[in-house]
C-alpha positions in Angstrom: 62.0 -117.6 107.5 60.1 -119.2 104.3 61.8 -117.4 101.4 65.4 -118.6 103.2 63.6 -122.0 102.4 63.5 -122.0 98.9 67.2 -120.3 98.8 68.3 -123.6 100.9 67.3 -125.6 98.2 68.3 -123.5 95.2 71.6 -123.3 97.0 72.2 -127.1 98.0 71.3 -128.0 94.0 73.4 -125.3 92.6 76.6 -127.0 94.8 75.4 -130.4 93.6 75.5 -129.2 89.9 78.5 -127.0 90.1 80.8 -130.0 91.4 79.2 -132.3 88.6 80.3 -129.9 86.1 83.6 -129.6 87.7 83.9 -133.5 88.3 83.1 -133.6 84.5 85.8 -131.1 83.5 88.5 -132.8 85.5 87.6 -136.1 83.9 87.4 -134.7 80.4 90.8 -133.4 80.9 92.2 -136.9 81.4 91.0 -138.1 78.1 93.7 -138.4 75.9 93.3 -136.5 73.0 96.5 -137.0 71.1 98.1 -134.4 72.6 100.4 -133.9 75.1 99.5 -132.6 78.6 100.7 -132.9 82.1 97.5 -133.7 83.4 97.7 -137.1 81.7 99.9 -138.0 84.3 97.6 -136.8 87.0 96.5 -140.1 88.2 100.0 -142.0 88.1 101.2 -142.2 91.3 104.9 -143.0 92.5 106.4 -143.9 96.0 108.4 -141.2 96.9 110.1 -141.5 100.8 107.2 -143.8 101.6 104.2 -141.8 100.4 102.4 -142.3 97.1 102.2 -139.3 95.1 101.4 -138.0 91.4 104.3 -138.0 89.4 104.8 -133.9 89.5 105.6 -134.8 93.5 108.9 -136.3 92.9 109.7 -134.7 89.2 109.6 -131.5 87.1 107.1 -132.4 84.2 107.2 -130.3 80.8 105.3 -130.3 77.7 108.1 -128.9 75.1 105.7 -129.5 72.3 102.2 -130.9 71.7 103.2 -134.5 71.0 106.0 -134.8 74.1 106.2 -134.7 77.4 109.4 -134.2 79.3 109.8 -135.6 82.9 113.0 -134.5 85.3 113.4 -136.4 88.1 114.7 -134.7 91.1 116.6 -137.9 92.5 118.6 -140.4 90.3 116.8 -143.0 92.0 113.2 -142.1 91.0 114.1 -142.7 87.1 113.2 -146.7 87.2 110.0 -146.0 89.6 108.8 -143.0 87.4 109.1 -145.2 84.6 107.5 -148.3 85.6 104.5 -146.2 87.0 104.1 -145.1 83.5 104.3 -148.5 81.9 101.8 -150.2 84.5 99.6 -147.1 84.3 96.8 -147.3 81.5 98.0 -144.7 79.6 99.2 -147.6 77.1 102.7 -145.5 76.3 106.2 -146.5 76.8 108.4 -143.9 78.3 112.2 -143.7 77.1 114.5 -142.9 79.4 118.1 -141.7 78.6 119.3 -141.2 82.1 119.0 -137.2 82.0 115.2 -137.2 81.7 112.2 -139.4 80.7 110.5 -138.7 77.4 106.6 -139.7 76.9 106.2 -139.5 73.0 102.2 -139.3 72.4 101.2 -140.9 69.2 98.6 -139.3 66.6 95.1 -141.2 67.4 93.7 -143.3 64.5 90.6 -142.4 63.5 88.8 -145.4 65.3 90.5 -144.4 68.5 89.5 -141.1 68.2 85.8 -142.1 67.6 86.1 -144.3 70.6 87.3 -141.5 72.9 84.4 -139.3 71.9 82.2 -142.1 72.8 83.9 -142.3 76.0 83.5 -138.6 76.6 79.9 -138.6 75.7 79.4 -141.3 78.2 81.2 -138.9 81.2 78.7 -136.2 79.8 75.7 -138.3 80.0 76.6 -139.5 83.8 76.8 -135.8 84.5 73.7 -135.0 83.1 72.2 -137.8 85.2 73.6 -136.5 88.5 72.5 -133.0 87.7 69.0 -134.0 86.6 69.1 -135.9 90.4 70.2 -132.8 92.3 67.0 -131.1 90.3 64.4 -133.6 91.1 65.9 -133.4 95.3 65.5 -129.7 95.2 61.9 -130.0 93.9 61.2 -133.0 96.0 62.2 -130.9 98.9 60.3 -127.4 98.0 57.2 -130.2 97.6 57.6 -131.3 101.1 58.2 -127.6 102.2 54.4 -126.7 101.0 53.2 -129.6 103.3 55.0 -127.8 106.1 53.5 -124.5 105.6 55.5 -122.6 102.9 53.1 -121.1 100.2 52.2 -123.0 96.9 53.3 -119.9 94.6 56.8 -119.4 96.8 57.7 -123.4 96.0 56.1 -123.2 92.1 58.8 -119.9 92.0 61.5 -121.9 93.6 61.0 -125.2 91.3 61.0 -122.9 87.7 64.5 -121.3 89.5 65.7 -124.9 90.1 64.4 -125.6 86.6 66.4 -122.6 85.2 69.4 -123.7 87.0 69.4 -127.1 85.8 68.9 -125.7 82.1 72.3 -123.6 82.6 73.9 -126.5 83.6 72.9 -129.0 80.9 74.4 -125.8 78.4 77.6 -125.9 80.4 78.1 -129.7 80.2 76.9 -129.7 76.3 79.7 -126.6 76.1 82.0 -128.9 77.7 81.4 -131.9 75.4 81.5 -129.6 72.4 85.0 -128.5 73.4 86.2 -131.7 74.1 85.2 -133.3 70.8 86.6 -130.6 69.0 90.0 -131.3 70.4 89.7 -135.1 70.0 89.1 -134.7 66.5 91.1 -131.9 65.2 94.2 -133.7 63.9 
């Protein structure tokens, strides 16, 4: 029963930490690094038969090269709607519509913009680190309370050591995600 308690705290901490890492990975994927990616459009919603959905739910989205996204709406009526949604979005890019496809050209990033994107990425990583530290703190506090409820202190200490190991492993993953994103942004 007592070992189960330690496992419960560890599992809960690991679940929270994993979610944080996944969320950061997803967030970093949406930071424009000067390369075309269908993920850039994920947050842009269009009204398709009365329901708001991502552009990929109303059109075919392709990336023929590193600087271009090509959107082929499934219906002619969607051209204007998709085009307007892109213009109104935070992408800051004006699409070209030739009646057949909507083309988005991703401009190369300036040095200043690259530095701003690295800084933005670093802030996202810092937020994730705070989240992971909070998960560690919650688990350790839980283990300390469990000692008051009869858990042997050595079992609690072993649990705390395991939580710390998990914390360190997750922090390393966050640093790796940031390093990869930084490299992607700074690679011209």
